[in-house]
N, C-alpha and C positions, 0 to 999 in steps of 0.2 A: 504494500500500500504506500502511496505517495501522499505525504501530509502537506508538504509545501515546497515551493520552488522560488528561490530568491535570486534575482539578478543583482549582483553586487557591483560589478564593474563592467558595463557594456563594452568598453574599449578593449578589454582583454578576451572577449568572447571569441570562439572559433567561427561564429557567424559574422563574416566580414562586413555585411551590409546592415548590421543591427542598428547602427546609429541613424539609418534612414527609416527605420520602423518606429514611428512616433510613440506608440504604446509601449515599446520595449527599449527605447533609447536612453532611459534613465533608470536608476536603481528602483526596483519594485519587487514586492512579494506577492505570490499567488498562493492562496490557501485552498486545499482540496479536502473534501470530506468523504466518509464512506458512502457508497452508493453512487448516484449519478451526478456528475459534474459536467456542465455544458459551458464551453468557452465560446462566447457569442460576440460577433463583430462583423462589420461590413467587409466587402472585398478589399484586400490590402491592409487590413487592420493589424495583421500579425498572428492570426490564429495558427496557421501551419508553421510559421517560424518558431513560435513558442513550443509547439509539440516537437519540432525538429531538434531544438535545443535539448529538451528533456530526453528524447529518445536517443540522441547521440551520446549524451553523458551517461545514460544507463545502458548503452550499447545494444539497443533493440531495434534500431532503424534499419540496419543492413539485412538482417535475417528474419525480422518480424517477432523476435523474442530476444531476451537478454543473452548475448553471446559475444564475447570479446575476441576479436580477430585483429590481425595486423592492419587490415583496412579500417576497421572501426577505430583503432588507435590513431592511425594516420589522419583520419577525418577530423580529429580533435586538434592536431598540431603537426603539420608537416615540417620537414627540415628547413624549408625556406621561409617559414612563417616567423614573424618577429616575436610572437608569443609562444612560450613553451607550454608543455602539458601542465606544468605546475601553475602557470598563469591562467590557463583555460579553466582548470578545476577550481581555482580561487575566484574566478569571475562570477560563478554561480554556485549556489548551495541548494542541495536537495535533501529534505528530511524524508527518509523512506525506510521501509523495513527490510530491504535487501532481497525480497523475493523476486522471482523471474517476472518480467513485465512483457506482456504481449503488445504488439504495435501493428495496426492494420491501416495501410495507406493505399487507397484504390489507384493512386497514380503510379505506384511502385510495383514492379514485378520482381519478387525475390529470386535471386539466382542469376539475374541478367544485369549487365552493365552497359553504359553507352547507349541508352534507349533501345536495348535489345540487340546491340551489335556484337556483343560477346558474352561469355559466361563468367560468373563470379565463382572463382575456384573454391571459395569457402562454402558455397551453397550450390554446387554444381548440379546435384540431383534435382533440386527445386527449379533450377534454370532450364534443364531439359524438359521438365514437366510443364513449365510456363510456355516453352516454345511449342509444345505439342497440343496445348490447350487453346482452342480457337473460340472466338465469340466476340460480342460487342463489349464495350467498356462496362455496361451495366451487368451483363452476364458474367464477366470475369470478377466483378465486385461481389456478386452473389456467390460465386464459387468460394471466395474467401470467407464470407459470412457462414455458408453452409459447413465449411471445414471447422470453423470455430464452434458452431452449434453442436457438431458431432463430438468435438473434444470435450465440450462442457457436459454434454449428456452422458459421455462415457467417463466423466471425472478424470480426464487426462490432463495432468498438470505439468507443463514444461519445466525443465530444470535449467538453471543458468549454466552456460558453458564457457570454457576458455580455450579457444582454438589457436591463440596467438603463439603458444609455446612459452613455457616458463623458464626463467633463469634462476638457478639456485644461488643463494647468498654464498659468497666465497671471499678469499683473500684477493684483492685486486692489485694488479701490477701494470707496468707500462704496456705489456703485450695484450692484455685483455681489458684495459681501462675503459674501452668503448662499451663493454658489457655492463660496467657499473652504472652508467647513465640509463641504459635500458632496464636494469634491475630497479633502479630508483623510480623510474617511470611506472614500472609494473606495480611496485608497492603503492604508489599514489593511486593508481586506478583500482587496485584491489580494495584499498581502504574506502575509496569513494563509493564503490558499488556494493560493499558488504552490508550496508544498512546502519542506521543509527537510531532506530526506534523499535518498539515492540511489534511483533508480527500482527498484521491486520488482514484485510481482504486482499485477494489477488487483484492485480490491476490490469485492465485492458484499455488501451488507448486507440481511439478511432480518429483519423484525420479526414473530416468531411466524407464519411463513409456513404452518405446518401448521394454523392456525386454520380451523375449519369444514370440514376435510377428513375424509372417512371413513378408516377404519383402513388399507385397502389403498392408498389414495392417499397417506396419510402415509408409509407404507413406501416407496412409489415416489419421493416427493419427497425423502426423506432419502437414498435411494440416489443420486439426482441430485446432492444437495448434496455428498455424499462424493466423487463423481466430479468435480464442478466444482472442489472444493478441491485437486485434484491439480496444477492450474496457475493457480488463482485464490486470492486471499485471501478467505475467506468468514467473515463475522461474523454470527452468527444468535442471536437471543434465543428461548429455548424452554423448555418443561418437558414436552415430549412424551416418551413412553417410548422412542421411536426415537432420541432424542438421547442416550440413556444408553449407557455402556460402548463408546464409539467410541475405539479405541486411539490413533488419530492426532490426536485432537482436543485442543485447548488449552482446558480448562474454566476459566471465570471465575465463581466462585460469589459472588453479591452479598452473601449473609449466611452465610459459612462456619460461623459459630458456631452456627447453627441446625441444621446437618447435614441440610439439606433434600435434597440429592442422595442421601445415604445412606438417608434415609426412602423416597425414590422407588425406589431399587434394591431395598429390602426389600419394597415394595408390589408390584413386578413379580414377585418370586419367589412371591408368594401365588397367582399365576395357576396355577401347577403343581398346587396342591392345592385350587383354588377349588371344584371340584365336591364334594369331600369335606368342605369346611369346615362346621362346625356352625352351623346357622341359629339364632342367638339374639340377643336384644337386650341381654344383660348387658354386653358391652363398650361399647355405646352409652350405657347408663345410667351406667356407671362414668365415661365421658368427660364426660357432662353434669355429674356430681357434681364432677369436678375443675374444670370451668369455673366452676361456681357458687362453689366454694371460692376460686378465684383472684379472681373479681370481688368477693367479700366482703372478701378481704384487701386488695385495691386500694382499696376504698371506705373501709376503716378507716384506711388510711395517709393 
């Protein structure tokens, strides 16, 4: 279970564009609760970026579950980056119980790299399976959902893995001093993912899982998410209409000052009178005029 995620120093983050994401560009703490947690925000608000940070630091982005590989380590700090692994891990703090975290991102095909141009050696079997599985984006997303439903129904709980190869502590000398830095990096990562709280619910992270799904499937997926959250911690980024007005959910608005959730709730109420709504371009023209005025004002400033 993930209790909280704190961005301490955005400048040291491994996400190089973090300073461009307004909701994440300054120190900030996000608190998660047992059950359903919904990260809500408009396009570009930083929902996926936030989940990418968490999943990278817990090493569940690459394979869909917590698994430390050379690639997952490199994604945090490559040799030509100005920030070291130590800097990156100090840039953000996660309070969690150390259990394996599942991560489902419909945009990502586990086992493939370069938009499907090659195989990921760490998850080669999954890559072959992804190549052989054909279907629309929505159908492929449902394959991931159905796999999770099967695992949950069969009480299959994934274990954390370490595929990166471990270096044993030893006496360092000039011939193997390069291994010392690798060992120190290994210890830092082990300590970071080992957990620092009492064991709670297993965590499943969804990054806009309803993307590319038709409306009836979105409804079905959100019913599954609500059922799953009765005994799992679920963290989901979304701005689907089915993610609104869920009484048991802990909502995390990335830009609460914009009142985006309130705007969405008002938009949904329009459906009731949609058929009778006057068909006119006047509101559109009025909005265009407001945008032009805003751009003109910004230009003069």
